[in-house]
C-alpha positions as CSV (number, residue, x, y, z in Angstrom):
1,M,103.8,69.6,174.3
2,P,102.5,72.8,172.1
3,R,102.8,72.2,168.7
4,L,103.0,75.1,165.8
5,T,100.4,74.4,162.8
6,Y,101.2,77.0,160.8
7,S,103.0,80.4,160.3
8,S,104.0,82.8,157.6
9,E,105.4,85.9,157.7
10,K,105.1,86.4,153.7
11,L,101.3,85.6,153.5
12,G,100.3,88.3,156.8
13,C,102.2,87.7,159.9
14,G,101.0,85.1,162.2
15,A,101.3,82.1,163.7
16,T,98.8,79.1,164.7
17,I,99.9,77.1,168.0
18,E,97.7,74.1,169.2
19,L,97.8,73.9,173.2
20,D,98.3,70.8,175.6
21,N,94.6,70.6,175.9
22,G,93.5,70.8,172.4
23,D,92.8,74.9,172.1
24,I,94.1,76.4,169.1
25,C,95.7,79.8,169.5
26,M,96.0,82.3,166.5
27,I,98.2,85.4,166.7
28,S,97.8,87.8,164.0
29,V,100.5,90.7,163.2
30,A,99.9,93.7,161.8
31,R,100.5,97.3,161.1
32,T,97.4,98.1,163.3
33,G,98.1,95.9,166.3
34,V,98.2,92.5,167.3
35,L,94.9,89.6,167.5
36,V,94.9,86.9,169.5
37,R,92.1,84.1,169.0
38,S,91.3,81.2,169.9
39,Y,89.3,78.6,169.1
40,K,88.4,73.9,169.2
41,G,90.3,72.0,166.8
42,D,87.3,70.6,165.9
43,F,85.7,70.7,162.3
44,W,83.8,73.5,162.4
45,G,86.2,75.2,164.5
46,L,89.2,75.1,161.9
47,I,86.3,76.4,159.4
48,L,84.9,79.6,161.5
49,G,87.7,80.1,164.0
50,S,89.4,83.0,162.7
51,F,86.3,84.8,162.2
52,L,84.4,83.7,165.4
53,G,86.9,82.3,167.3
54,S,87.1,83.8,171.0
55,I,89.0,87.1,171.2
56,L,91.9,86.7,174.1
57,Y,93.8,89.5,172.9
58,N,93.4,92.7,170.7
59,E,95.6,96.0,170.8
60,K,95.1,98.1,167.8
61,D,97.7,100.9,169.0
62,V,100.8,99.1,167.7
63,Y,103.1,101.1,170.1
64,R,101.1,99.5,173.3
65,A,101.5,96.1,171.5
66,A,105.4,96.4,170.8
67,E,105.7,97.6,174.7
68,T,103.5,94.4,175.5
69,A,105.9,92.2,173.6
70,A,108.5,93.5,175.0
71,A,107.3,92.9,178.3
72,L,106.5,89.5,177.4
73,D,109.8,88.8,175.8
74,S,111.7,90.1,179.4
75,K,109.4,87.2,181.3
76,Y,109.3,84.0,178.6
77,P,112.7,82.3,177.2
78,K,112.7,82.1,173.7
79,V,111.6,78.3,172.2
80,A,113.2,76.7,169.5
81,N,110.5,76.0,167.4
82,L,109.9,79.4,167.2
83,R,112.0,81.3,164.8
84,F,110.1,84.5,163.1
85,E,111.8,87.8,161.5
86,N,109.4,89.6,163.6
87,P,110.3,90.2,166.9
88,V,106.3,91.1,167.9
89,L,105.3,87.7,166.6
90,T,108.1,85.7,168.2
91,A,107.0,87.4,171.6
92,F,103.6,86.9,171.6
93,A,104.2,83.1,170.3
94,C,107.2,82.1,172.7
95,A,104.0,83.1,175.9
96,V,101.4,81.5,174.3
97,W,103.9,78.6,173.3
98,N,104.4,78.6,177.4
99,C,100.6,78.4,178.7
100,S,98.7,75.2,178.7
101,S,95.1,76.7,177.9
102,A,93.3,79.3,175.8
103,A,92.0,81.1,179.5
104,E,95.9,81.1,180.4
105,V,97.0,82.6,177.3
106,A,94.4,85.5,177.9
107,I,95.3,86.3,181.0
108,V,99.2,86.1,180.4
109,L,98.4,88.5,177.4
110,N,96.4,90.9,179.0
111,E,98.7,91.3,182.4
112,A,101.5,91.9,180.5
113,A,99.5,95.0,178.7
114,A,98.0,96.0,181.9
115,Q,102.0,96.3,183.4
116,V,103.3,98.7,180.6
């Protein structure tokens, strides 16, 4: 079962979720868009993952990111462990939570973006 390892809506807006296979996905929501990165949970991944991790989804247009969030929200159910005030963060986090690997996260998020 995935695990929420970090979240904050006060110091930035984002969440970090560890998936079943050990991949860690970091979701960052800003006024300029949404960025989702992935890295392995080893020592160097934890140190450099937020800067050098693989980019799974990167949308710089906030309106397209909101449309993608709406598509994800209609496709994935709410998760009790993920309670955020930001609806975009909630939609992306619930979608990531329902994936088993970082590769699946990239596919799910980019397919949702392509459908809007």
